[in-house]
C-alpha positions as CSV (number, residue, x, y, z in Angstrom):
1,M,61.3,-92.5,45.9
2,P,60.7,-88.8,46.7
3,K,63.2,-87.5,49.3
4,I,62.1,-85.1,52.1
5,L,64.8,-83.2,53.9
6,I,63.9,-81.5,57.2
7,V,66.3,-78.9,58.5
8,G,66.0,-78.5,62.2
9,A,64.8,-80.9,64.9
10,G,63.0,-78.5,67.3
11,Y,59.3,-78.6,67.9
12,A,58.3,-78.2,64.3
13,G,60.9,-80.4,62.8
14,F,60.4,-83.2,65.2
15,Y,56.6,-83.2,64.9
16,T,56.8,-83.0,61.1
17,A,59.0,-86.1,60.9
18,W,57.0,-87.9,63.6
19,K,53.7,-87.3,61.7
20,L,55.2,-88.1,58.4
21,E,56.2,-91.5,59.8
22,K,52.6,-92.0,60.8
23,W,50.9,-90.9,57.6
24,L,53.3,-92.0,54.8
25,R,52.8,-95.4,53.3
26,K,55.7,-97.8,53.2
27,G,58.0,-96.8,50.4
28,E,56.1,-93.6,49.6
29,A,58.9,-91.2,50.6
30,E,62.3,-91.1,52.3
31,V,62.5,-88.7,55.2
32,T,65.8,-87.2,56.5
33,I,66.2,-84.8,59.4
34,V,69.3,-82.7,60.0
35,D,70.2,-81.1,63.3
36,P,73.5,-80.7,65.2
37,L,71.8,-82.0,68.4
38,P,70.5,-85.6,68.8
39,Y,67.3,-84.5,70.6
40,M,64.4,-82.1,70.6
41,T,64.1,-79.8,73.6
42,Y,60.7,-79.0,75.1
43,Q,61.5,-75.4,75.8
44,P,58.5,-74.5,78.0
45,F,60.1,-76.8,80.6
46,L,63.5,-74.9,80.7
47,P,62.5,-72.6,83.6
48,E,61.6,-75.6,85.7
49,V,64.8,-77.4,84.7
50,A,66.7,-74.3,85.8
51,A,64.8,-74.4,89.1
52,G,65.4,-78.1,89.7
53,S,61.8,-79.1,89.4
54,I,62.4,-81.3,86.3
55,E,65.2,-83.6,85.5
56,P,67.0,-82.2,82.5
57,R,67.0,-85.4,80.5
58,H,63.3,-85.6,80.9
59,A,62.8,-82.3,79.1
60,V,64.3,-83.5,75.9
61,V,63.1,-86.1,73.4
62,P,65.9,-88.3,71.9
63,L,65.4,-88.4,68.1
64,R,66.5,-92.0,67.6
65,S,64.2,-93.3,70.3
66,H,61.1,-91.8,68.7
67,L,61.8,-91.4,64.9
68,R,62.2,-95.0,63.9
69,R,61.8,-94.7,60.2
70,T,63.5,-91.3,59.7
71,R,67.1,-91.0,58.6
72,I,68.9,-88.8,61.2
73,L,71.9,-86.7,60.3
74,G,73.9,-85.0,63.0
75,G,75.1,-81.8,61.5
76,R,74.1,-78.5,60.0
77,V,73.2,-77.2,56.5
78,T,75.9,-74.8,55.3
79,S,74.6,-73.9,51.9
80,L,71.6,-74.6,49.6
81,D,70.9,-74.6,45.9
82,H,67.2,-75.1,45.7
83,T,67.1,-74.9,41.9
84,A,69.3,-78.0,41.8
85,K,67.5,-79.4,45.0
86,R,70.8,-79.8,46.7
87,A,72.0,-79.1,50.3
88,E,75.5,-79.0,51.5
89,I,75.8,-80.4,55.1
90,H,78.7,-80.3,57.6
91,L,78.4,-83.4,59.7
92,N,79.3,-83.4,63.4
93,K,82.1,-85.8,62.7
94,G,83.8,-83.1,60.6
95,S,83.2,-84.2,57.1
96,D,80.9,-82.6,54.5
97,I,78.3,-84.3,52.3
98,T,75.8,-83.3,49.6
99,E,72.2,-84.2,50.1
100,H,69.7,-84.2,47.3
101,Y,66.0,-83.8,47.9
102,D,62.6,-83.3,46.3
103,H,61.0,-81.4,49.2
104,I,62.8,-79.4,51.8
105,V,61.3,-78.3,55.1
106,F,62.7,-75.5,57.1
107,T,62.1,-75.8,60.9
108,A,65.3,-74.3,62.2
109,G,63.6,-72.4,64.9
110,A,64.9,-69.2,66.7
111,V,68.0,-68.2,68.6
112,S,68.5,-65.6,71.3
113,R,68.6,-62.1,70.0
114,T,71.0,-59.8,71.8
115,F,72.2,-56.2,71.4
116,P,75.8,-54.8,71.4
117,I,75.6,-54.0,75.1
118,P,79.1,-54.0,76.8
119,G,79.6,-57.2,78.8
120,V,76.5,-59.1,77.6
121,A,78.5,-61.5,75.3
122,E,81.0,-62.2,78.0
123,E,78.9,-62.3,81.2
124,A,75.3,-63.2,80.3
125,I,73.7,-66.6,79.6
126,G,70.6,-67.3,77.6
127,L,67.8,-69.8,78.2
128,K,67.1,-71.4,74.9
129,T,68.9,-74.7,75.4
130,I,68.8,-77.5,78.0
131,E,72.5,-77.0,78.6
132,E,71.9,-73.3,79.5
133,A,69.2,-74.3,81.9
134,I,71.4,-76.8,83.6
135,S,74.2,-74.3,83.8
136,V,71.9,-71.6,85.4
137,R,70.8,-74.1,88.0
138,D,74.3,-75.3,88.9
139,R,75.6,-71.7,89.0
140,L,72.9,-70.6,91.4
141,L,73.4,-73.6,93.7
142,T,77.2,-73.1,93.6
143,N,76.9,-69.4,94.4
144,F,74.8,-70.3,97.5
145,D,77.6,-72.7,98.6
146,K,80.2,-70.0,98.2
147,A,78.1,-67.3,99.8
148,A,77.5,-69.4,102.9
149,Q,81.3,-69.2,103.5
150,L,81.5,-65.4,103.3
151,P,80.6,-62.7,105.8
152,K,77.9,-60.1,104.9
153,G,79.3,-57.7,102.3
154,P,79.7,-56.9,98.6
155,A,81.3,-60.3,97.7
156,R,78.4,-62.2,99.2
157,D,75.8,-59.9,97.7
158,R,77.3,-60.4,94.3
159,L,77.0,-64.2,94.6
160,L,73.4,-63.9,95.7
161,T,72.2,-61.4,93.1
162,V,70.3,-62.8,90.1
163,V,69.4,-60.7,87.1
164,V,67.0,-61.6,84.3
165,V,66.8,-59.3,81.3
166,G,63.5,-59.5,79.4
167,G,60.0,-59.5,80.8
168,G,58.2,-61.7,78.3
169,F,56.9,-65.1,79.2
170,A,60.2,-66.9,79.1
171,G,61.9,-64.2,81.3
172,I,59.1,-64.0,83.9
173,E,58.9,-67.8,84.2
174,T,62.6,-68.1,84.6
175,F,62.7,-65.2,87.1
176,A,59.9,-66.5,89.2
177,E,61.1,-70.1,89.2
178,L,64.6,-69.1,90.3
179,R,63.1,-66.9,93.0
180,S,61.1,-69.9,94.2
181,L,64.2,-72.1,94.2
182,A,66.3,-69.5,96.1
183,S,63.6,-69.2,98.8
184,A,63.4,-72.9,99.2
185,L,67.2,-73.2,99.5
186,L,67.4,-71.0,102.6
187,K,66.3,-73.8,104.9
188,D,69.5,-75.7,103.9
189,Y,71.7,-72.6,104.4
190,P,71.3,-71.3,108.0
191,E,74.2,-68.9,107.3
192,L,72.0,-67.0,104.9
193,D,68.8,-65.0,105.3
194,F,66.0,-64.1,102.9
195,E,67.2,-60.5,102.8
196,D,70.6,-61.7,101.6
197,T,69.1,-62.7,98.2
198,H,68.5,-60.1,95.5
199,F,66.5,-60.7,92.3
200,H,66.3,-58.0,89.6
201,M,64.1,-58.2,86.5
202,I,65.0,-55.6,83.8
203,E,62.4,-54.8,81.1
204,A,62.7,-52.0,78.6
205,M,58.9,-51.7,78.1
206,G,56.4,-50.4,80.7
207,R,54.8,-53.8,81.3
208,I,55.6,-57.5,81.4
209,M,54.0,-60.4,79.6
210,P,52.3,-58.6,76.8
211,E,50.5,-61.8,75.9
212,V,48.1,-61.4,78.9
213,L,45.8,-58.6,79.9
214,H,47.2,-55.6,81.8
215,R,45.5,-56.5,85.0
216,T,46.9,-60.0,84.9
217,S,50.5,-58.7,84.4
218,E,49.9,-56.3,87.3
219,W,49.0,-59.2,89.5
220,V,52.2,-61.0,88.5
221,I,54.3,-57.9,89.3
222,K,52.6,-57.6,92.8
223,N,53.1,-61.3,93.5
224,L,56.8,-61.2,92.6
225,E,57.4,-58.0,94.6
226,E,55.7,-59.7,97.6
227,R,58.3,-62.5,97.2
228,G,61.2,-60.1,97.4
229,A,61.8,-59.4,93.7
230,Q,62.6,-56.0,92.2
231,L,61.2,-55.2,88.7
232,H,62.8,-52.4,86.8
233,L,60.2,-51.4,84.1
234,N,60.9,-48.8,81.4
235,T,64.6,-49.6,82.1
236,Q,67.4,-50.8,79.8
237,L,70.6,-52.6,80.6
238,T,73.4,-50.3,79.5
239,S,76.4,-52.4,80.7
240,C,77.4,-55.5,82.6
241,V,81.1,-55.6,82.1
242,N,82.8,-57.9,84.7
243,G,79.4,-58.5,86.3
244,V,78.8,-54.8,87.2
245,V,75.2,-54.3,86.1
246,E,74.4,-50.7,85.1
247,L,70.9,-49.6,84.2
248,S,69.5,-46.6,82.3
249,S,67.8,-45.5,85.5
250,G,71.2,-44.9,87.1
251,V,71.0,-48.0,89.4
252,S,74.1,-50.1,89.6
253,F,74.9,-53.4,91.4
254,E,77.0,-56.5,90.9
255,S,75.8,-60.0,89.9
256,E,77.4,-63.4,89.3
257,L,74.3,-64.7,87.3
258,I,72.9,-62.6,84.5
259,I,70.3,-64.3,82.3
260,W,69.3,-62.9,78.9
261,T,65.7,-63.6,77.7
262,A,65.0,-60.3,75.9
263,G,63.8,-61.6,72.6
264,V,64.6,-64.1,69.8
265,M,65.3,-64.0,66.1
266,A,65.0,-66.5,63.3
267,N,67.9,-68.8,62.9
268,P,70.7,-67.1,60.8
269,L,71.0,-70.3,58.8
270,L,68.1,-69.1,56.7
271,R,70.3,-66.3,55.2
272,K,72.4,-69.0,53.5
273,T,69.5,-70.6,51.7
274,G,68.8,-68.0,49.1
275,L,65.1,-68.4,49.8
276,P,62.8,-65.3,50.3
277,L,62.9,-63.8,53.8
278,D,61.0,-61.0,55.4
279,D,62.5,-57.9,57.0
280,R,63.0,-59.9,60.3
281,G,64.9,-62.7,58.6
282,R,62.0,-65.1,58.7
283,L,61.1,-67.5,55.8
284,R,58.2,-66.1,53.9
285,C,55.4,-68.7,53.8
286,R,51.8,-69.0,52.6
287,P,49.0,-70.1,54.9
288,D,49.4,-73.6,53.6
289,L,53.1,-73.5,54.7
290,R,54.7,-73.5,51.3
291,V,57.5,-70.9,50.8
292,E,56.4,-68.0,48.6
293,G,58.6,-65.4,46.8
294,D,57.7,-62.3,44.8
295,A,57.0,-64.5,41.7
296,G,54.8,-66.9,43.6
297,I,55.1,-70.3,45.2
298,I,58.5,-72.0,45.3
299,E,57.8,-75.6,44.6
300,G,59.3,-78.2,47.0
301,A,60.1,-75.6,49.8
302,W,58.1,-75.6,53.1
303,G,58.4,-74.0,56.5
304,A,57.0,-74.0,60.0
305,G,57.7,-72.8,63.4
306,D,59.6,-69.8,64.9
307,A,61.8,-69.2,61.9
308,T,58.9,-68.6,59.5
309,A,56.4,-65.8,58.8
310,V,53.1,-67.6,58.4
311,P,50.0,-65.5,58.1
312,D,47.6,-65.8,61.0
313,L,44.2,-66.3,59.4
314,S,42.5,-66.1,62.8
315,G,43.3,-62.4,63.0
316,G,45.0,-62.8,66.4
317,G,48.6,-62.6,65.3
318,V,51.1,-59.8,65.5
319,A,51.3,-57.7,62.3
320,G,49.2,-60.4,60.7
321,Y,51.5,-63.3,61.4
322,C,51.6,-66.2,63.8
323,V,53.5,-65.4,67.0
324,P,56.6,-67.7,67.7
325,N,55.3,-70.1,70.3
326,A,54.9,-73.8,70.9
327,Q,51.1,-73.8,70.1
328,H,51.7,-72.7,66.6
329,A,54.9,-74.7,66.0
330,V,53.3,-78.0,66.9
331,R,50.1,-77.4,65.0
332,Q,51.9,-76.1,62.0
333,A,54.1,-79.1,61.9
334,K,51.2,-81.5,62.0
335,L,49.5,-79.7,59.1
336,L,52.8,-79.4,57.2
337,A,53.2,-83.2,57.3
338,K,49.6,-83.7,56.1
339,N,50.1,-81.2,53.3
340,I,53.3,-82.8,52.1
341,V,51.6,-86.2,52.0
342,A,48.7,-84.6,50.1
343,V,51.0,-83.1,47.5
344,L,52.8,-86.4,47.1
345,R,49.4,-88.0,46.4
346,G,48.4,-85.3,43.9
347,E,46.0,-83.6,46.3
348,G,45.9,-79.9,47.4
349,P,47.4,-78.5,50.6
350,T,45.2,-77.0,53.4
351,D,45.7,-73.6,54.9
352,Y,46.8,-73.3,58.5
353,F,44.2,-71.8,60.9
354,H,44.5,-71.8,64.7
355,K,43.0,-69.5,67.2
356,N,45.2,-68.9,70.2
357,L,43.9,-71.1,73.1
358,G,45.4,-68.7,75.7
359,A,48.6,-68.4,77.7
360,V,49.7,-70.2,80.8
361,A,52.8,-69.7,82.9
362,G,54.3,-71.2,86.0
363,L,55.7,-68.7,88.5
364,G,57.4,-71.0,90.9
365,L,56.1,-73.9,93.0
366,N,52.3,-73.6,93.5
367,V,52.0,-70.3,91.7
368,G,50.8,-69.7,88.2
369,V,48.8,-67.6,85.8
370,F,46.4,-68.4,83.0
371,Q,44.8,-66.1,80.4
372,S,42.3,-66.9,77.7
373,G,40.6,-64.0,76.2
374,K,39.2,-61.9,79.1
375,F,39.2,-64.9,81.4
376,S,42.1,-65.4,83.8
377,M,43.1,-67.6,86.6
378,K,45.8,-66.9,89.1
379,G,47.6,-68.8,91.9
380,Y,47.5,-72.5,92.7
381,V,44.7,-73.5,90.2
382,A,46.6,-71.7,87.4
383,W,49.8,-73.5,88.4
384,L,47.9,-76.9,88.1
385,A,46.6,-75.8,84.7
386,H,50.2,-74.9,83.7
387,R,51.5,-78.3,84.7
388,G,48.5,-80.1,83.3
389,Y,48.8,-78.5,79.9
390,H,52.5,-78.9,79.4
391,G,52.5,-82.4,80.9
392,L,50.0,-83.4,78.2
393,A,51.8,-81.4,75.5
394,M,55.1,-83.2,76.0
395,P,55.5,-85.6,73.1
396,S,55.1,-89.4,73.6
397,F,53.7,-91.3,76.6
398,E,57.3,-92.3,77.7
399,R,58.3,-88.6,78.1
400,K,55.1,-87.6,79.8
401,F,55.6,-90.4,82.3
402,R,59.1,-89.4,83.1
403,V,58.1,-85.7,83.6
404,V,55.0,-86.4,85.7
405,S,56.8,-89.1,87.8
406,G,59.5,-86.5,88.5
407,W,56.9,-84.0,89.7
408,W,55.4,-86.7,91.9
409,N,58.8,-87.6,93.5
410,N,59.4,-83.9,94.2
411,F,56.0,-83.6,95.9
412,W,57.1,-86.1,98.5
413,L,60.9,-85.7,98.5
414,G,61.3,-82.0,97.7
415,R,63.7,-80.5,95.2
416,D,67.0,-82.2,94.5
417,I,69.6,-79.4,95.3
418,S,72.7,-81.3,94.1
419,A,74.9,-79.2,91.8
420,L,77.4,-80.7,89.4
421,P,79.8,-77.8,88.7
422,M,82.7,-80.1,87.8
423,K,80.8,-81.2,84.7
424,E,82.3,-78.2,83.0
425,H,85.8,-79.6,83.5
426,P,85.2,-83.3,84.1
427,R,88.8,-84.3,83.7
428,A,90.1,-81.8,86.3
429,W,90.4,-84.3,89.2
430,F,91.8,-87.0,87.0
431,E,94.5,-84.7,85.6
432,E,95.4,-83.4,89.0
433,F,96.3,-86.8,90.4
434,A,97.3,-88.7,87.3
435,S,100.8,-90.1,87.2
436,R,103.0,-88.8,84.4
437,P,106.1,-90.2,82.8
438,A,109.3,-89.0,84.4
439,P,111.1,-86.4,82.3
440,A,113.7,-87.8,80.0
441,A,117.3,-87.7,81.3
442,K,119.4,-85.1,79.7
443,K,122.2,-86.5,77.5
444,K,125.7,-85.6,78.6
């Protein structure tokens, strides 16, 4: 039986396995998926998770609940010999195994790309994982609790200052959602005023959200400024050592919450595969999603999603390639599954073609923006479009129901503002009060 090995269980990996289960006949192939995490994260929901609008567990899809006929390995590929069709895998339990395959699918996705700016590695947090989103939410809520006990001054200002670095879609959505959460929290903290909260967006370019028209991005800037946010365009972060944020403009302030969303890069795992990469470290793929080197197609190797350089045949990509977003990842994965099935049955693969449907973003409760070509919507209607699109795009009816029911509960009950800061050290209380054996008596 042919063996298909899928590396990475993000959008592209999960959907590839999901669709292979649907289209493969019984006994036609064995599918294995490898990822250190037991779930797929629906990343467009991370800003709402950080803002408390979505329950964190509802924004992930457990692999074992939805991939019934796929073999799931918790671990990561450490090396690859494609000539021998062999992958070395380090399992989460600590042991190493060798996995043989006939077809390998790379859907390892992207990771946060940072620069060697002093303090970033020590002080900042990204927003690429569900754990990061939970931590951002808990830290903001905990900072409010601490600030409410302090008099006005630098210490309180530091706790109530939020910094987001990067003005792309992910950064703006995160920034706006947290601004919305902070404003909503004030009714529960009579000790604090709106003027006590400080939100700074830092963007090195002269505009935000390059995926939308300039006039739309200008509307977003105006909306955020009206809500008390400060946007620093054409500005770079030069240092944030010990939480002291220094900007290239000369502005300086302190913050307890610095969020990095300034770009992504292909998973460094690809550098260990020996397969052809482009100058940005992405896997070089043909339009039919087969990996291609200088000498031509590399049989049995496929790729999809953010870690691949797939030509955009619609002409709407950047530098001729599909941009790394959920639209492309999901659609590429579905076609990739069809193409693998076609090749197994002796048929030819189909080229990937998808014209961008547009971009939609949530900017906090009841505020959004939508752009498709020259048409745009702003405000409440765009916010409904944002929730409608992503609610439908969430895989499986079960996950859709959980997300939408959570929104419905929040509509009537409001946000849940409970923070769980002790989850970082869950044994702290137990250890403090646990009885311990008496020290052994010294021998005379």
